[in-house]
N, C-alpha and C positions, 0 to 999 in steps of 0.2 A: 504494499500500499503506499503511495506517494501522495499524501495531501498536500506538500508545499508548491504553492504557486509562484514563488519568488523565484526569480531569474536567477541563474548560478553567478556568483560572483569569481570566482575562481579564474585566474589568469586574465582579467580585465582590468586590474591596477584601480577598481573604482568600489563604488559600493552600489547595492541596489535595494530597495526598501523591502521591507515584511508586510504582504498585505493580508495573509491569513497566519492563523496560528502555524508555528514550525512542527508541533506535534501532532494535532487533530484536524488542521486545517479549516477549523472554524473561522467565520468573520461575519461581522466584524470584529476589532480587537479596541478593546477600553484604553484610550491613554491614561497613563499612571503619572509620568513626571518627565519634563524635559530638563536635561542639564546643558543645553546648547550644543554648539560645534566642538569637538575635541579632537586634539591630536592622537596618532596612535601612539601607546604608552610605550613600547618599546622601539621607537624610532628616534634615537637621542642623539644630537650633534656633539661631536668632539669639541672641547674647549679650544677655542681660537680660529675654529674652521671659520670660513665666510658664511654667513648666514644665508640659508637659501628656503625657498618656498616649500614647506612640507603640505600634505593633505591634510585637512581635517574634515571630520564627519558628525553628523548628526549623531546625538546621544539622547535617545528616548527610548522610556520604558512601556509597554503595551502589556494588557492583561486579557486573556481568553477566559471568559465565563462559562466556557463547556469543560475544558481537562484542569483550569486553573494554573495553567503556565503562564508565568511573567517572563517577558522576552524583549530582547533590545529591538528595536525597530527598522534596524537596517543591518544589513550583512556586507562587510568589507572585505576584499580579497584577502585569503590568508597568507598570501605572499608579502602583503603591506604587513599584517598583524604579526605573522611571524617569519620574520626577516633571517636570513643565514646566521648573521650575527646576534641574533637573540640574545639579550644579555642576562637571563635569569636563569639561576642553578637552584634547585631546590635543596640542596646539600649545606646551602651557607646557613639554613635556619633550624636550630637546634629542635624547636617545636615539632617542626616536619619530620626531622631524622626520628623522633621519639614515636610519631605518629604512625610512621611507616614501619617502624619495628613491632608497634601494636598490631597493626594491621596483618603482619606476618603472623605473629603468636596466634591472634584470634582466629585467622582463616586456617592456619594448620591444624589445630585443635578442631575446629567446627567441621572442617571438609576431610580430616583423617589423612592428609597428605602422606605420599610415598616417596622416598626416593627418587625414582625415577620420572616422577610427575612432570609436566612442563609447566611452567608460568611466564605469562607474555605480559608485558606491560605498553599499553598504548600510551603515546606521549610520555616516554620514560625519561626525558631531559638527560641529567648527568648521571641516571643509574641509581640513585639514592633508595627509591623503593624497592627495585628489583634485586639488589645487591642483597635484602635481607633473606630473600627466597634462594638467591645462591649460597649465602652462609648457611642455610637451614639443608644443604645438599641437592637441591633439586634444579633441575634443567631450568635456564632462563632464557628469555630473549627479551630485549628492549626494541621498541618501533619509535622513532624520534627525527622529526622532518629537518630540525635545526643544526647548525655546527657543535651544538652543545653535546649531540651525540657522539662527537668525537673524544670528549671529556671521558665518558663512560667507557668506550672503546679502549682508551689508553689506560682506564684502571682494570682491564680484564672482564669487562662487564658486556658480553656479546650484544651489540646494538646495530640495526639497519636502520639507514638514513633515508627515510621516505616518509611522505604522508599515508595515513592509513586510509583502507578502503577494502571492497570485496576484492579487488586484484592482489593486494598485497597480503589480505587474509589466505588467499589460495596458495600464493607461493609459501607463506610460513608454514601452510598445513601440510604441503606437499614436501617441505625440507625438514619439517621437525617434528610433525604428526600433530594430532589434535592437543590442546591445551587443557589441562584440568583447572587452571586458575588463569583468567584473564582479568587485569585490573586496570583502570583508567581513573587517576586520580587527578583532579583540578584540571582535566581536559574533555571530560564527556559531554560539557556543556557549551564547548568552545568551537565544536566542529560543525560546518554548515548543516549538511544533509545529513541529520542524526538519524535516520530511517536507515541510509545505506551504511552507516557505521555500525547498527545494531545487527544489520545482516552479516558485516563482515566478521563482528564478533561471533555470533551462530555459526557460521563457516569455520571458524578456527576451534571452536567450542567441542570439548570431548562430550559424549552423551553424558557422563557423571559430571561433567564440569561447572564452574560457578564463575558469574561475571561480578565482579567487585567494583563498584564506581564510588568515588566521592567526588562531591560537588559542593559548592557553596549553597547553604541551605536559606531557603525564603524566610523563613521563619526569624531566626535570629537577625538575617540581614534586615528585617523590617523593626524588630523589637530594638535593636541598638543604632538604628538609623545608618546602616551602613550603606548610604549614597556612593561612598568612594570607592566601592567594588563596581560599579557599573562603568564599564568601559567594553571596547568593541571586540576584545577576546571572548568577553563572556555574552554568548549569545541567548542562552536560557538561564533562568534564576529556578530552581526546581522546587517544588513543593515536594512531599513523599504521593501524594495525589497525582500531580502530574507526572512524575516519573513512573508510577507503578502503571497509569495509562500508558504510557509510552512502551513498557517493557511487554505489557499485556498485547498489544497490537502485534507483536512478534511471539506469541506464544510463550513468553518468559513469566516465570511467577516469582515475585518478591518474597522470599523467605525469612529474612533478617533485615533488620535497618535501626541505626542508633545514632545520634547526633554525636560529633566529635568537635573538639575545640578548633581544629586548623583553619587560618585564615580568617578568624573572628567567629566560627560557627560553621560548620560544614555537615553533610550528611553520608555516612556510609550505609551502602544497600548490596546486599547480596541478592542475585538473580539466578536462576536456572530453570531448565525445562521444567514444566508443570509434573510435579509430584515426585521430584527426584529426591526434595529435601523436606522434611515437616515445616511448615510456616510457624515460626515462632511469635510469642505472645508481643514482641517487640513492635511487629509492624503494625496491628491492631491499637496498640497504645499511641504510637506516632500519628496514626491517621484521624484518631479521635481527637487528638490536641489541635489539630490545624484549622483555622477558620476556612469556611467555604462559602459559595454564593454571596449573598448581601453581606454577610459577615466579613469577608475576604475584601469585597469591594469598600466597605466603610474604613477596615483596616488600612488599606492602599491610600484612602482620601488622607486618613490622620499620617501618613507616612509623607507625603507631599506637603502639607503644610509644615510639619516639624522640620524637613528638610530645609526649608527657605530661612525658617527661625534658628537652625542652627549656623548656617551661613553667616548670618547678620550678626550673632552671638560672637563669632571667631572674628568677624572684621572689627568689631567693637574692642575685644580685648587687644587684638595687635594693634589697633590704633592708639589705644591708651597706651601702650609700652612705646610705640613708636613717637608720639608726643614728648616722652621723658627721656627721649634720646637714646632709647635702649636699641642694642646690638641683636637681631634675631636669628638665629640658625634651626637648622631641621635636622633630625635624626632620622637616617633611613631613607631609601628611595623606592620602596617597592613599587609596583605598578599601579596600586590605588593610589597613591602620593599624587600621581600625574592628574587623575580625575579631581581631587581635593584642590590641589594648586590651581588647575585652571578655572574649574567652578567658582571658587570663592574670588579668584583674579589677583592670587597672590605672585608677585615678580620679584627681581633681584633689589630692587627698592625697598622690600619688605622682609623676605628672607635673604641674607647675606649668601649662605652655602647650606648645603645639606651633606650630611654626614653618611658615608657608608664604612662597614668593616673592610680591613685590608684583605685584597684577594677579589673583592666585587668587581666584575665587569663594566658598572656602572659609573665607576671612579674615573674622572677625565673627561665627563661629558656634561652636556646640560639637562637639566629637567626638560621634558618634552614641551614644547612650547613657549619655553621661557629661557631666559639665559641665567637661569640660577645654577651654579656650577656644583658638581657632586666632587666631593673630595674624600680623602682617607679621615677616617676617626680622629687621628692622632691630632689633625687641627683644633677641633673641639676643646681638649685639654690644654693645648698649647694657647689659643688663642681666649679663652673663656668668654664667649658672648654672655650677655645678661640672661637670655631666655633661649631654650630649645625647644622647639614644637616636635612632638614624637610621632610621626606619620604612620609607623607601624603601630598605632595606637592600642591595637587589638592585643598586643604582647608588652603593653607598656609596665605591668607588672613584672614583668621578667627584666625589660631592660633599665628600669629607673634606677634600681639597687646596683646594677653593674656600673652605670654611669656615674653615680656618686662614690662608689668603690674606687673607681679609676681616677677620681679627683675632679669630676666637675662640679663648679660651685654655683652656677648660676640657676635661674627658675627651670623647671621642667612644666611644658603645658601637653596635654591630650586635645586634639581638635574634636573628637568624637568618642561616647555618642552626645554628651554635653561638655562642650570646651569648658577645659577647668586646669587650674594649676594643681600639681601633684604635692 
């Protein structure tokens, strides 16, 4: 079944509008929120390079009343969104490393994995997730379209560099056999034709195999006002209802689901062919807690109102600091920081620089859409600005004590869900 009517963006170098639901094909869709036009979060200009025109694309959220999917209103060519020089590496974040270790421990016990079982990770990045299966003694394979896959291969983590689809799935199955486990962490909501992706997963999946997805979860996104996670990589914002609807269209059954803390609140979902595994109570528990219908519509209306107020409050706090002559830095440059910086209207006149830990591929570049430089965090302790805004606010409790212990003496601020000083 292919309900999507939107034209394919791949290879066009442009964007195309979403005219009906990406899962069920329902139309029209309700407009939830517009953040205006935004630059691609992973196109970062090198410091000192002559400024050039970069593409900016509309960033608006839409809601499907039929399957409850919240989704982005345009699809941008993946070549733009995931350039070969993609600067994100999942292994840089301790929370993610711990989460992926937990995923392996949980799935290994739940599925009773055997040494010869094959685990395949879609969007495997630097191999951090799939390496846990490798350490557990299983056969592994990563699939990653960007040059970050070279990092995995250099670490002895077998990775093929290509976009995932049915053709790639057939090649993997022919070369390696069916997969007992297929994972897709923080990428299952990113790929344009999600039905083709599920077809590819089923093509690779062993009869008793399980597909495990981790995606940003709509409910904590709304509850903690995470408008900063709205950008062009993220085409879909799943509730369990919408994800279950999608998988059931392909005769896959959700048999376990639970919230996880990564990325400020995500959902881990296990699915398999119907009847293969007993459905756990966790599924009904999560479904019953999610708003639907009119309740969801009201919740989205409240979200839109609160986003505007949050922006105004953050600007007010920063204005008060600047009027006192304060120098302000940023802490960390995750993709979500690009949305926040550009939506709120921050520039190098407000934020002097943004710090990243040593080894980050973003050091030496400008924040997307701005001339705010990204620098090694050593500058923070040498320079001692008056205030630092923690753009990775969802892990502020982890970062703040470390920054203080390393000698930062200024104020620390988190921009979301409510702008405040720590």
